[in-house]
VOGU-3710 file (C-alpha; in Angstrom, 3 decimals, decimal comma):
1> maelitiedp> 3,151/-13,574/-26,588  -0,122/-12,010/-25,324  -3,344/-12,296/-27,779  -3,952/-8,536/-28,717  -8,160/-8,482/-28,436  -10,347/-5,299/-30,251  -13,406/-5,138/-28,086  -16,246/-3,072/-28,725  -19,108/-3,741/-26,284  -18,314/-2,217/-22,753
11> ddprlrdytg> -20,692/-5,518/-21,264  -18,152/-7,896/-22,924  -17,681/-10,455/-19,961  -14,137/-10,445/-20,763  -13,840/-7,148/-19,313  -15,447/-7,986/-15,952  -12,144/-7,442/-13,872  -12,316/-3,697/-14,813  -15,945/-2,949/-14,511  -17,239/-0,715/-11,885
21> ltdvelrrrr> -13,865/0,770/-10,840  -15,291/3,835/-8,959  -17,281/2,192/-6,414  -15,404/1,669/-3,476  -17,216/-0,771/-1,556  -18,166/-2,920/-4,386  -14,195/-3,375/-5,473  -13,203/-3,124/-1,218  -15,254/-6,342/-1,413  -15,057/-8,320/-4,747
31> epaeglfiae> -11,107/-8,039/-5,733  -9,696/-9,739/-2,437  -12,444/-11,823/-2,837  -11,424/-12,722/-6,393  -7,691/-12,708/-5,625  -7,471/-9,649/-7,889  -5,935/-5,795/-8,033  -5,760/-3,490/-9,943  -2,865/-1,387/-11,630  -2,760/1,484/-13,383
41> gekvirrard> -0,281/3,198/-15,730  2,574/1,873/-17,581  5,045/2,338/-14,608  2,592/0,509/-12,015  2,086/-2,278/-14,792  5,746/-2,778/-15,412  6,677/-2,258/-11,452  3,734/-4,992/-10,638  4,864/-7,507/-13,140  8,704/-6,751/-12,102
51> agyemrsmll> 7,471/-7,595/-8,308  5,836/-11,282/-9,379  2,755/-10,439/-9,755  0,918/-12,485/-12,422  -0,578/-10,602/-15,180  -4,354/-11,758/-16,013  -5,297/-9,590/-18,809  -4,659/-5,905/-19,682  -7,194/-3,296/-21,067  -5,004/-0,612/-23,452
61> sakwidamrd> -5,947/2,099/-25,847  -4,769/2,000/-29,199  -1,882/4,865/-27,977  -0,445/2,683/-25,099  0,006/-0,573/-27,449  3,168/0,490/-29,068  4,597/1,577/-25,204  3,894/-1,340/-23,852  4,721/-3,683/-26,424  7,632/-5,417/-24,308
71> viddtrapvy> 4,799/-6,168/-21,889  2,234/-7,874/-24,324  4,689/-9,777/-25,845  6,355/-11,208/-22,590  3,039/-12,177/-21,333  0,351/-14,946/-21,857  -2,687/-12,740/-20,574  -4,783/-11,768/-23,140  -4,467/-7,863/-24,006  -7,833/-6,021/-24,800
81> avtpdlaerv> -7,269/-3,047/-27,093  -10,424/-0,406/-26,450  -11,286/2,974/-27,214  -10,958/5,566/-24,371  -15,004/6,361/-24,503  -15,385/2,389/-24,062  -12,631/2,064/-21,240  -14,356/4,932/-19,496  -17,870/3,245/-19,792  -16,647/0,036/-18,601
91> tgyhvhrgal> -14,407/1,586/-15,821  -16,773/4,053/-14,529  -14,473/7,169/-15,214  -11,694/8,522/-18,038  -8,663/6,509/-18,031  -6,095/9,077/-17,596  -3,022/6,904/-18,341  -4,661/4,734/-20,869  -3,635/1,506/-19,255  -4,607/-1,048/-16,828
101> asmqrkplpa> -4,174/-4,782/-15,985  -5,562/-6,987/-14,040  -2,528/-8,720/-11,665  -2,979/-11,522/-9,633  -2,598/-11,409/-5,880  0,262/-13,311/-4,308  -0,476/-14,750/-0,582  0,612/-12,529/2,161  3,043/-13,754/4,225  3,584/-14,789/8,388
111> taellrnarr> 4,076/-12,298/10,601  6,793/-14,207/12,389  8,318/-14,742/8,218  8,061/-10,841/7,808  9,562/-10,074/11,213  12,874/-12,720/11,100  15,384/-9,942/8,860  13,805/-6,789/9,536  14,860/-4,146/11,734  12,750/-1,216/11,182
121> vvvmeavndh> 9,206/-2,187/11,044  5,850/0,145/10,001  2,679/-1,235/12,020  -0,866/0,795/10,988  -3,864/0,415/12,867  -7,175/1,303/11,174  -5,753/3,049/8,418  -8,600/2,902/6,043  -8,107/5,864/3,565  -6,491/4,371/0,490
131> tnigaifrsa> -4,623/8,032/-0,287  -2,924/7,438/3,406  -1,984/4,206/2,622  -0,218/4,723/-0,767  1,484/7,501/0,644  2,880/5,305/3,401  3,964/2,702/1,880  6,169/5,144/-0,815  7,689/6,738/2,605  8,619/3,477/4,110
141> aalgmdavll> 9,937/2,387/0,544  12,122/5,513/-0,142  13,437/6,049/3,399  14,132/2,093/4,282  11,888/0,622/6,320  11,602/-3,486/5,944  8,502/-4,416/6,485  4,675/-2,973/7,188  2,092/-4,464/9,779  -1,469/-3,950/9,225
151> spdcadplyr> -4,211/-3,894/11,749  -7,090/-6,326/10,667  -8,986/-3,175/10,245  -6,689/-1,206/7,878  -7,268/-0,646/4,358  -5,796/-2,809/1,486  -2,585/-1,720/0,203  -3,776/-3,199/-3,262  -6,681/-0,908/-3,703  -6,142/1,180/-6,898
161> rsvkvsmgav> -5,862/4,163/-5,267  -3,408/2,965/-2,304  -1,186/1,190/-5,607  -1,605/4,847/-7,863  -0,120/7,039/-4,942  2,411/4,750/-3,674  3,245/4,443/-7,383  4,008/0,546/-6,951  6,068/0,922/-3,516  3,425/-0,731/-2,370
171> fsvpyarlet> 5,171/-3,389/-4,446  8,662/-2,770/-2,658  7,674/-2,969/0,732  6,570/-7,148/2,361  3,525/-6,452/4,163  1,093/-8,380/6,396  -2,220/-8,117/8,064  -2,367/-9,370/11,840  -4,924/-11,181/12,592  -6,104/-9,582/15,977
181> wpkgldpvre> -5,397/-6,054/17,122  -3,639/-5,501/19,621  -2,786/-8,809/20,827  -1,728/-9,381/17,294  1,660/-7,158/18,665  2,617/-10,063/20,646  5,022/-11,328/18,296  6,648/-8,046/17,305  7,836/-7,412/20,831  8,775/-11,175/21,533
191> agfallaltp> 10,839/-10,601/18,218  12,456/-8,023/19,852  11,047/-4,453/18,800  10,980/-1,722/20,609  7,003/-0,403/19,828  7,080/3,095/19,240  3,785/4,644/19,384  3,380/8,350/17,289  1,081/10,581/18,995  0,801/14,395/19,034
201> eakartldev> 0,264/14,111/22,771  2,350/16,791/25,227  3,557/14,340/27,412  5,195/12,161/24,708  8,654/12,221/24,145  10,282/13,732/21,304  12,027/11,893/18,397  15,335/13,223/18,929  15,441/12,408/22,719  13,662/8,490/22,193
211> aphrmdrval> 16,805/8,518/19,600  15,038/5,477/17,452  18,067/5,496/15,164  20,450/4,044/17,520  18,105/0,777/18,420  18,437/-2,464/16,958  14,856/-2,773/16,159  12,125/-0,428/16,320  8,325/-0,968/15,413  6,653/2,737/14,380
221> mlgaegdgls> 2,779/2,548/15,391  1,143/4,653/13,154  -2,378/5,364/13,793  -5,394/6,557/11,338  -6,010/10,531/10,744  -7,558/12,240/13,318  -8,384/9,470/15,678  -5,039/8,755/15,862  -4,068/5,691/17,701  -6,458/4,180/20,097
231> akalaaader> -5,875/3,807/24,058  -5,330/0,356/23,756  -2,772/0,554/20,508  -1,195/3,351/23,154  -1,717/1,271/25,969  0,438/-1,809/23,926  3,565/0,124/23,169  6,534/0,688/24,835  7,263/3,967/24,252  5,046/6,988/23,269
241> vripmahgvd> 6,714/9,696/20,825  6,061/12,533/19,099  7,081/15,126/16,437  8,125/18,347/17,480  5,190/21,118/16,142  5,903/25,015/16,057  4,131/28,385/14,504  0,709/26,659/16,674  0,987/23,462/14,188  -0,955/20,987/16,620
251> slnvgaaaav> -0,122/17,609/14,207  1,140/16,251/10,712  -1,441/14,854/8,102  -0,269/11,066/8,700  0,920/10,947/5,838  3,754/12,980/6,652  4,447/12,522/9,908  4,978/8,787/8,746  7,703/10,185/6,598  9,282/12,427/9,173
261> afyatrqrs> 9,229/9,482/11,743  10,172/6,874/8,810  13,646/9,253/8,426  14,026/9,735/12,136  14,652/6,045/12,556  16,576/4,993/10,131  19,758/3,644/10,702  23,131/5,994/10,807  26,518/4,202/10,108
//
């Protein structure tokens, strides 16, 4: 059972994990280096715990203590009870959901391990917007993608915004970070995956024409918002595929495009 500790000083060093949560650059450097991430909200905290992440501590406003009682009783990590005002002074924003948890990261799997039993894989290149990362992971989980591979310059799926937007789906889909790009795609092709690059280019074949749902193993490549996949990534692909557009629309947001493509890639009975 956790120790419930009331804290009244925003400078208390025990709250260090939660300081400056709105400072994106600071948190992007600090959290992976210290092996932690922040889960926000009751559902996300529960999903992180259920996915096997170890809790370092919780930061709760008074009204959330009863709601989280079973979690408190089931953890040995300290639970810090604070007022909403103090939580805002520590984190830098109004904590609407009233519940935060600092969780311990787990080592990422090797690419080969991730691919071993996968059939449908997402590959992201330079997707550095945390909202898009979260949206893509949520769609990947909902639409049956087996794994996610990230280029070295992709944003962190465990950054608070990504976790929140995904509603904890980042805990459901295993992911790995490729060490090189696009050379890191070689093991994917060698494992028997067809590399399909999603692009709005008119010369690309439509998803219906390519029929990825009939393929045994598919790796769907997605690029960053605006820039899309790089020339090197496109050159490394086996096929360029597109979603047909109507009414003069040239493309979809990468999160929306990913959901459409994931559905088209699903294997059907």
